N, C-alpha and C positions, 0 to 999 in steps of 0.2 A: 537770659541778664535782662534785666526790667530797667528802661532806663525812662527819667523825665527832665522833660527840657525845661529849665526855666524862663519864664515870660519875659518879653521883652528882647526876642532874639529879632536879628536884622533881617527884613523881608525886602529888601531891595538891594538887587542886583547890578552890579556893572558890567556891558559889553565889554569883551576881550577882541583882542588880534591877534591873528596868526604869525608866524614869523615873516610872511611874505606879505604884512597887511593886509588881508583879508578878514571880515566878519568870522569870529571864532564860534563853535558851537557850544564853548564853555564860557559861563560867566562868573564874576569874583563875587563873592559873597563875605559879606565883612560880620562875624559874628559879635563884634565889639564886647560888652561882659557876659554874653551869655555862657549858660554854664548846663553842664549835666548831673543828675541826681543818681548815683547808682544806687542798686538794693540794700547796701549796707550803709547808706546815707552820705557816702562820700560825693564832695560836690568838685566837677572838675570843671576849668574854662574852656570852652571850646578853641580858643587860641592855644590855650598850654597843651592840649591834647594833639595839635595839630602838629606845632612844634617837634614835640617829643615824637609823634610818627616819623617826622622825617628825619630826626635823629637817629632814631632807632633804626630805620631802613637802611640809612647810609651805613650804619654800623653793623647792620647784617648782613650786607652785600659787601663791606668789607671783612669782614670775616669769614663767610664764603671763600673768597676769592682765595685768602690766608688759609685756609681749612683745606681748598683743592690743592693747593702748593706743598705744604706738609704732605700731605695723603701722594702724591707723584712720587716725593723723595722714598717715602716710607714703602711703597710698591716696588721701586725702582731697586729698593736695597734686597727686600723681601725675596723678589723675582730672581734675582744675582746668589742670592744664598740658596734658594732652592734649588736652583740649576745645578749648581756646584756639589750639592750635597747627594739630589737625586742620581746624577751620572756616577756618584760613585758608591752607590747603593743605597742610599739612605734619602729617601723620599717623605716628605712633611707635607701636607696640603696646608696646615693652619701652624703659623709661627708666631710667638709672642715677643714683638720687640720692645724692649724696655728701655724708658725714659727717664727722666732724673728723678728723683728721691726728694721730695720737698715737704720737711715736717715727718709728719708719719705716713705718707702719700705715696704710694710706688706708681709712677704715671706707666702706663702700658697699654701696647696697641695690640691686638690679634689680627694677622694679614691672613685670610684664607685661601687658596686657589681655587677660581671657579670652574668648573668643567664647562666649559660653553666656547666654541670657535664660531665666527662669522664667515663663513666659507661664500668664495665669490659666487655670482648668479651666471655669470658670462659662461657660455658653452668653451668658448676659446681659450677662458683663463684654467678651466676645468681641464681641460684637453693640455695645456701646459704644464700644470702640477702632475697629469699623468704620467707625461713623459720625464718627468723630474723622477718621481718618485717610482714609476717601471710598477713591478707587481707589487709594490708596499702599497699601492693607490689603494686596493680593494681592503686593505688591513684597518687604513686609517678613516676613508670616507665608507658612504651607504648612500644608496640614491632612495627618492620618495617621487612618489608620483602624486601630483596635484591635476584634479578636473575642475573644469570651470565650464560652465554653458557659455556657447558661443553668443557674440555680441549679435551676430545677424539672428537668431533665433531670438533672443532676447527681443530686440527692433521689429518683429515681426508677429504681429498677433495670430494669425493663423497657425503659425510655427509652435508658436507658445501655447496655445490651447491644444495642440499636437501632443506637445512635450508633456502637459499636464496629465493629457490619458493614458502617455504611453508609459510613466510614470507607475500606472497600477499594475503595471504586467514588468514580468522579470524582463531585461534590457539583454540581450545580445552584444557582441562585438561589434556588429553593425549598428545597432543603435546606440553606443556608446559614442561611436565614431560620427554620429549623426549630429547628433545633440550637445555634446563636451569638447571642450580642447584639453589636447591631454600634454601636461607639460611634467619633462624630467629634471627633478632638481638633485643636487648633492649634498649633503651634509655630512660635517665629523661627528666619528661615532662616539658613543659614552664611553667617559673614562678614559679618553685621551690624554688629560690633562697630565693623569700619572703615566699611562701607555707611552705617551710621547720619548720617555726617559729611556727606552727599551728599542728604539727604534736606532736605524743607523744616521750619522751625522748629516749627511745628505737629504735623508727622508724630512728628517725634524726642522734643519733648514728650510726646505722646501714648505713645511705647513705652515711654519711660523711666518713667512715671506708673502704666502697668498691665503692665508688666513688672518684673522684678529682675534687671537684668545681677549678673556673678557679680563677686567683688572682684577684683582685681588678684592676680594669684599673686606671692610675693615670694621673694627668694632674696638671701641673703649672698654680695655681688661685691668686699668689701673684697680689698685686694692690699697686698703688699708692697713697698714703693717702694724701691728698689737705692742704693747710694752714689754 
């Protein structure tokens, strides 16, 4: 975008104070009748642009808050319907929820279940889940191993150089133990969004209690109805 500032804009600024009465780093600038000319020749006053920006920003925030409330309602509804249907043997990942038909537009939203659960990181929490789920735990969770260089190695020049040299060679078990921190973590297996409905109620309740399923992904699915 090419902008041209109309000559005669204000060059003086006014010092501002913070809420506590201290000098602020911000300075007030009054553009008066200054304007900017866009590529298409349109001239817009700076004061008008500032006013519109604030009004649009306020409207955007209000719209976002309203949208989030509506999304929460749709997700609560689709989650309930999906659960009831899936437990009866009819699992549907995506549900299209119809809204009102206004003139020739049928408003609708697609709600798709996301196959993702946030598992707890605490070993105590994991053991608590294992206790509740029993043998079914292994069918729901899978273990992953993460390696990271020890902080003591990174802060020691001699050890870092030693590590650099050692990495050129094949590291055995003892080498891994010397240079890396090993951490075992657990995550919910892929496909559990649907598979959970084949589990016992006790296991399924434990899964939902101790993990956080991702919210349904929503998409505008409105369509124009022909004559």
